[in-house]
C-alpha positions, 0 to 999 in steps of 0.5 A: 322671941329668940333670946326668950327660947335661948334662955328656956333652952339653957335652963332646960339643958342645965337641969338635964346635966345636974340631974344626969351628974358629973361625968365620972372618970376611970384612972390608972396611975402608978409612980415607981421611982425604983423597982425594990424586990417587993414590986416584982411579986405584985405589980411587974411581970418579967419575961424572957431574959429579963431581971431585976437588979440594984432597983432597976429592971435589966430587960436583956442579959448582963451583957456588960460583963459577959458576951451573951448575944440575941437575948430578948426581954420584957417587963410589964404591969401585971396588977390591972389591964389598961382600959384604953377606951370604952366599948359602950361610950366609945371614949378613948383614954387621955395617957401620960407615961414618963420613964428614965432608962439607960442603954450601955454597949460596947463595941458595937450597938444594938438593937434598942428597946421600946414601951409598948401597949398591946392585946393581953397575954402579950408573950415574947415571940419566937425569933424576935431577937436583934431588930425585932426588940422583941415584939415581933417574930421575924420574918413576918407573915408573908401574906397575911395582916397583923392583927390589931395588937401592937402599937410601940415607941421604939428607941432603936440603937442600930441601923436594921435595913431590913426594917428601913432604919434611917439611922443607929440612933432613932425613935420610931412609932411601931404599928404592928410591925418594927417597920416604924410608921413615923422615925425622928433621930436622936443622938444621945442614947449613951447616956441616961435618957428621960422619955414622955410617950403621951396620948390626946384622945381629943386630937388622936395625938400621939407624941414622944418627948425626949431629954438627956439625963434622969432628973427632969420632972417636968414635960416642959424640960423635954423635947417634942421629937414626934407627934403622930395621929392615930385613933388607938381604938381602931388599933387596940383592943378595949384593954391593953397590956403596958410595959418595956421590950428590949433585944439584942442581935449580934452587938452587946448592949444592956437596957435598963429602966431606972423609973417609970410612972403613969396616968390616964383618964377615961371620961364616962357617964353616969346612967340614971337610977332613978325614976324621979330623975327621968321624970324630970329629965323628960320634963325638961326634955319638952321644955327644949322641944317645946321652945324649939319648936316656938323659935323654930316657927318665929323664925320661918315667919320672920323669914317669910317676911323678910326673905333673909338668909340670916335666919336659916343660918340661925336654925342651922346652926342652932340645930347642927350644934345640938346634933354634932355635940352629941357624938365624941371625938371631934370638937367644934373650932372658933373660926379665928383659930382655923383662919390662923391656922391657914394663914387667913385661907391663903392660895398658898396653902390651897391643897385642892378645889372642888364643886363645893369649896376649897381645902387648905392646909393648917396647923393647929398650934396648940394641939401641934397638928397638921390638918386638912380643912375644907371650906365650903363655898358661901352659898352653896346650899348642896355644899351645906348639905354634904357639910351636915352629912358628913359632920353627923356621920364621919364624926362617929366613925372609928377605923384606921382605914378611914380619914379621921375627922378632928373637928367643924365650925360653922361661924360668920355663915362659914362652913369648915370641917378639920381633917387629919393631914394624910401626907401622900395624896390621894390614889388617883394622883398616883394611878392618873394624876402625873406623879413620877412615883409609881406604886409598887405591886405590895403598895397596890395590894395593901391599898386593895385590902385597906380600901375593902376593910373600910367598906367592910367597917361601913356596910357590916361592922358599925351600928348602921349600914354607911353607903358612901356613894362616892367611892373613887381614886380621888377619896382614897387617901394614903398615909405615911406608910401608904395605907389607905384611907377612904374620905369624902362622906359628903354623899354618904346615906345611912340604912338599916342593916336589914333594910334595902336599897335607899331611893334618892330623888337626886343622883349624886356620884361620879361617871364611871363609878356609878353602878348600873342600877343606881343609875337607872333606878336611883336606889342606892345601896351596898351592891352599889359601893361595891360596883364602884369598888370593883371598879377602883380595883381594876384601876389599881391593877390596869393603871386606867382610868374608869372611862377612857377617851378613845377614836371611837368615843368613851370606852369602859375599863370593866367591859375592856378587862371582861374582854380580855378575861373572856379571851383568857389574856386577863393578864394583858390589862396589868399596868405597863408601868409595873413592868411585870414585877408583880405577882401573876396569880395576885394580879389575876386574883385582883382583876377577877375580883375587881369584875365580881364586883363591877357585875351588872347584875347586884345580886351577882356581886360578892359582899366585903367579907367575900372579897377579903376572904378571895383577896387573902386567897382564903376562898376560890374565885368565882367562874364570871360568864366570858362575855359581860351581862347586860343590866336591865333596869327601868327608871324609877327616879320620878321626873327624870329621863337617863339623860337628865339622871346622868346630868345630875352627876358630879364629873369631879370632886376634890379630896382632902390630902397633903399633896406630894 
């Protein structure tokens, strides 16, 4: 019975695939082994001080034979824009670019060149000479975060303290800033250099390879310098401009591009055009449903007969494969590959442990990617539910402030989730975990805005409203630049944007972060997430836990800060570890926004758009009552008293991070 059903399903699936057609692709491909004069008419746009000479592109003024400094120039491909990702299918493009460049200096080097991807019509900014490499103005805007417009690979030849450069010759990956996210030293910029920059859309891996000399044609001849995991669709628009930028400061340096090739591939599915195809596909779908229903009935009957869990595992396995693989991006991994990546899940690589399983550090050797792998405890039904929820939801989400799911595995009665490894651990370890590192005020502001941006995306910007239900510091990861990434979507729920709160039969979350109306009515909503966010904001500002043990029992952070607000002493709640090194106006803003979000009345809480406007001082702060209001709710969870409800809440849950 099972074998016949599987054959039937496979055959019908083949029919669908055949009729739908093989996925088509869009590519951008060019190869300039040299740059003759006619290329600059049809293909290459020169800006600033850039000019062509002897079959090459000089990005800055001819400083070898002169004394001109503070020069900026740029060359970009103008024939067409590069389709980086497709808005309809959400598919990202793979690409590989190879270029040969030559950097020559006199006595003092400075400052370097960069390969960039940017929003279209990317003009040379003012005051972008020197270490800004012609990419960004200096100084940057002091309060507003940059738009998602530019990702660049820099080849820097001067150590600028203002940009935290590690040394005088290095490669860096820049995201909306020349303060590189990751860097690596390279000592051979004094001679012609060949570089490859590649992007793998499956693993979101941006890689940089280098080789000395100009006659290396194969990637295998080069050295891997940098690997960085980034979802470019959250950082760049659908269509981007590609090219090179360079600048000099007080030093005298020439920057020449000698050759350049580029190739990309973006997979796109074909649309159905004829009614006969639609009818055939509909028939095949019916065939699959009939076969699947028969298989499920047979397995359920067999399970009732012998009570074995293996049947349930098979049902889940087949159903999850069908559901998960509808998405794009994350992929299914074989169990053995993940076992090898973690050293057979050795304790030495364990990053954390929680009620439903453990998290391990791993390395995917083929992709050369460090990952965090969550292994659900065998026999944990709640763990399996969270596994299914997380894959089905987070695999479809793409945002710079969300932890990226790389893949999944359910083999051998094992349930595994593979995430990008976030190197700086979670926020909780810095606020409450005894870390010796104190987060500076600017970092705390950036973390708050990043978390707010993630929730805005989940609540209002994605196709459905995603209610996280477990926003807390241990689920806020910090990347290498201490940007916030919200993770752990095991408790998340999907709602319609125009729908109301969703009542749950079993409460889930963490004490101290759950909105009062959620505890007493069981209704999860955007507003209950915003309450949790407010508590986290108060923790970021004060350094205190949401629930604190005192002489008279447990004290609530929200109540404590509200009392200080009513006495006009709210700055007294600031984290003492900051030693007063913060902007008082910003601190007050952060705490008032935290109280606003944690208002006992859900109708009085702001939306995430209002939160971001207030944090950026684009809207006034609210006037809150001097005394914390008292919530009034009636329990609506069937069969549960408030005590029973609280007992179903998770006091602790683990997080995915790389630790310190």
